[in-house]
Phi, psi and omega in degrees: 000153179262130180262153188304323185275008175248357184301316190266355182273125186287149172296148174305141178243144175270153180268329188225003171084008176295316179293134187096351179271139185278067178283143173294156182293132180295334177279352189299312184298316181300322183284320179296321181273002175077019180272344180283121184265120174271172187306317178277010178246001178283125184262129182234144178294144173062040189270140172257159182246144185252152174215139182260147168250136189246145177297158179239010174237163183270327181199138183150212181217162178284120182273313181221144178220105179249113182252001186306314182293315182299318182297332184269357181293151183306133173080357186282131181252338185198137160240120179247132185224184177290347180282338185232356182297147176290159175298133180217135180291154175295148176298143175287124187290137174317132180079351175284333173224158180309322181243022178291137182232010183283127178286339181220158176261005181290146169288149184255111174061048178247352176201187190268009181281148175245134183240348174200157174284112183123354183290134181297141181242336179207154173229132181247134168246135180212171186290330175230165178295321184292325181289319178298316180295320179298311185297319179301327178287348183265356180280131185248124183232133167239161187223155169250106181286147175238161181302137184235150171271108181236339181274117179294320177297319180291316180295332183291336177298326184252026188295150182232159170289132170291165182298323176200165172245097182049047178085000179243153184295144186283356179228130177229121179234129171233114187064195187250097181294317181298320178290322182293320185294312182302322182272355184296149177292322180227137182216150173232136180215107197224159173244127181238143183230146173226148187265180171295149171226146181248146173291135174221056180294152181313307183267114177293157188306133184206158173208146172237123195235136178220133169267135177238086187064237179264012179258141183245122176245126181234126168260112188230168176247099188219149172263008185209075186301298191289327174298321178294316178303310184297318179297313177301323176303319178290325181292317186257004180071038185249160165277150183299326178287356172274357183238131174234130182242129177239129184213068182286335175223127184267328177079032182091122181241296181055023178106343188265345186266085177222216183265121176231182184300330192294320179300310182303312186292317179298318178299309183299319182291321177298325178298311180296319183276346182058037177215154176299154184224137166245133174234124180232121182286142170296170171295326174292325181293328178300312181295330184284319191240354173247134186282175175212208178281145189256161180303144172225147174229112190245138169249127173243123174235130178238124175250115184248149173278174182303330185271359174099344175293154184268124170278327186214137171229115178239123175222110183224172176161188184229144174233157175278141179209160173265161177287346183255017172209177186214070180228056180292153171292121189273062188297340185274351186300314176308319186292341180289335196230346192274322190226150174286137174205157182283335180215155183220145162219114181234124189212137177235137172240164173232140177253127189277122181235148174271096182207177175298145182295130180283163185212192182286145170214134188349114183058052177309128180085304178297322182295317180274329178294320177292331171306309184291310188295309185294324174295317180297317179298325176294318177297317178297320181298323180291320181296328181270353183059040176245143178296142182301329174281331175290324176296315181299322176300323182286337183248019176290123182279150175279336177214176179302127188283343179250330183264334183080000176290155171286144174287139176288329177192131180204115182226041184293324179290327174293325177295321178292318183295317182292317180296317179302317181298309181295322182277347180081036180302327180301341184275352182293131175267121184290345182277119184302149175063024178275344183236127185215141172230104183061238180282346194266125171265136184240135182215163176235145179214157176227167176193152178279136168258137181208148172201144187284155171281130172230146162225115187284137176287156169103003178276154176214151180226150174234139181237127175246116180255130190252169190292344179267014176077016175259158180230152175236124178253129181237140179194138184281065181251195190223139177244111183254017181103000182270355178098021178309304186302325178288310180295316182289335169290324173297314187293317181293326176300313178296321182295319183267000180070034178240169174279154187296333178285352175270003185232136173239126174263114183255140190203183174076029185206122181294353172289349179271170176304146188301128174257165177267162181296155175266085181195164181065021179053033189254345192294317182302314175291328178296308181300307189302321175296324179286320175299321181294317180294321177290331178291316179298320177291319176301319180297322177300311178301314181293328180289335181283323178287330186297320171072185184286349177277355183271151173301341181273002184305137182082351181279146177267165179305323178281357182260355180237164173221146180286139171195146170056042177065027180198191176246142177225149177295141175288328188266329180232084185311332180291343175280088189218144175214143178283151172306318181298321177298315184297312181296321182296310175303319182278358180057049180244144174279330181200168171225141187232138176214143180228144179206157176271143175295147172290159181298144183280068181298328184301332178294332182266348185259345180219161167269118194235113185215159169260154184220164178194157180240118186257123177241129185231140168237130178240160170235126177240121182294119188288343183264313188263336186087359181298138178247132179233123174283120186261333180213149171210138175228132169247120177248115194247150178233091187227038179074200175294132176275116190276327181213101182306329184282316181287321178304312177300323173306311184294318178298313182296315180305315180294325176294318180293326173295330180288330173292327172294318177302312183291315196247331191227332193270130175198127175274123186274111189251117184276116183284355171273327186234352180077009182271141173279123198259352179233061186273053181205162175280353169283334184248332175270108197263111171267156179296141173258177185305319184287347178276347188250120177279185168296132179242119184268136185236126171228167180206160177284321178071019176285114175297142172274118185294356183249359182251144175310136180063001187070013192249150167252159174284147186237003186296332191243340182299328184308321182283337187283143182079345186293316184296319179293316178305316182290317179296321180292324178295318179296318174302314182296325179285321195240343188080007183252118179268113181260124184244003177230133182266156354283160183266095182262163190295334179297339181272353183249001176271000000 
């Protein structure tokens, strides 16, 4: 919808049409040809290989630790435990400082205490990986166990408010929602549950580390270059400029590629051994020491009037969390912004569990929060005998329902209308079990996708323009496979008035100007704002170089614009000079400009979100309970689409991850021992090719006038709403309402 204060503001314009072009990823050839070096592929001379030993109890202390046999094993250079590890400060916990990257505030290998099953208790360095792994198996550890909090049900009895939920209060009340619910003509009051999920990126976590005197060089797989450097400086008592981190290829992140124990331990061990070290976690090691999505139990209660509008919207519940981190799944966030209601009660509690610290996982909060909220809306639509899309139309807000801010851009009803037409929603029979083909029951479901717009503060960009008319843009940002290097080269090309092939976007190195983290679907806007600021500075430098002999003489920076590989007057287009000419006359090989991005004030002035309508068709076998997703369509409203090819890939990838959330993924946590029981891709089931149908993607394409380039991040919205769309389709097919994920066949028999 269009809000009054956006009507007269023009949409952002591109100068040369690079934006919106479906260019292939520039890093594709290097990856296909095996030339892209990931963190575990960097070869250094005289390198040692690391292996970890993990605790087997959830809480207690180390009673005995015998490393004698391991130290004598072939090839072993060092065995490090709490008895000989150097002093290291605890990591600064994420969100406690602007650049804090610690997932946990616990000290790393500084004493004999155990805090979760899987905590590293020893590290072995050897000449080969096989020798390190063998020696690690020879270390003998016994423990004195202490009582541990491992049962979610028991811990939930004593659940508490966290200090905050990602910086926001854990309780939001507008009106008396419980009273409005009790008095409502129609009501739904349900409990929904989601399990633990573990990160399983293609490349497991790894780092290759070298000390050069008091300088530290780390080849890492990280989504937060500068935050990792700042945090490591605090742990090891270094200055930031003593540390250089390179991470050109992350190998899949999704929130899990940050600072964990393995980098810290390997850095300490490399210092002790005075040799470079490579540490690469096994798949089981990833499950043991890196966190993922945490358990949730959510209550959604909706009180509706006779016309279907909401008198009350209640979304409350509890998540599992450790006492040494603060990363609850913010599952109530979608309910704050999606629908109009007369009253709200949104509240989150945490239940303290002794486990590996949980962390971000693609659309943290929104992915599981939309499962509960959008399933409940489907249940309400049936109770009201209203089509689910029509119900959403009736509760569409004119402004943000809890903050009161105007939406910067919102076209969700258009996304629903276009998606419904393309998917054939009108053919859906609202009566469950109405459509059958042989053994297969067929159903259709919808749900809303949503994710906030974020632009992180603190980024800077540097642009170097050379005498041959080419540009290099540098920023310590990240390429996790989503097309950052491609899209940002396109955006910079338009910003500079160049062709995309004349621009290189360089990233992944803390030696470059500071980048923001690759998370919260924020990187695209964050980089674009920094590049725009650097472009303004570059124009200033070019006008100074141009001098009085130039057609541009006397013009101010705000009076010119880049186009056609040069600068032109906005009012008098004939006053134009190419970059090559300016640099040649000034006898310069290049000109360089750097600038910080402006603060993201737009986030406080408007309610800014991406939206989507997820359409799903399923086939459920009436005899076996087997579920197959036969068709899926995502119709998105995410501002301007910068590159249709990479955007479609991101949307589809998110939807596929959502299918895993809905149907297969669950981290099995043994509440007797605190051990993760399925730490492999043979037992932790992610969707395979045969699980995924053709996924159709469409979008509205309306630029957001308040966002850089008019674009919103799209890396996470694809997963949101998917689980609810699948669950709603399964109900339409079978008449069975499943409220706890994953929806496995045993729940349908």
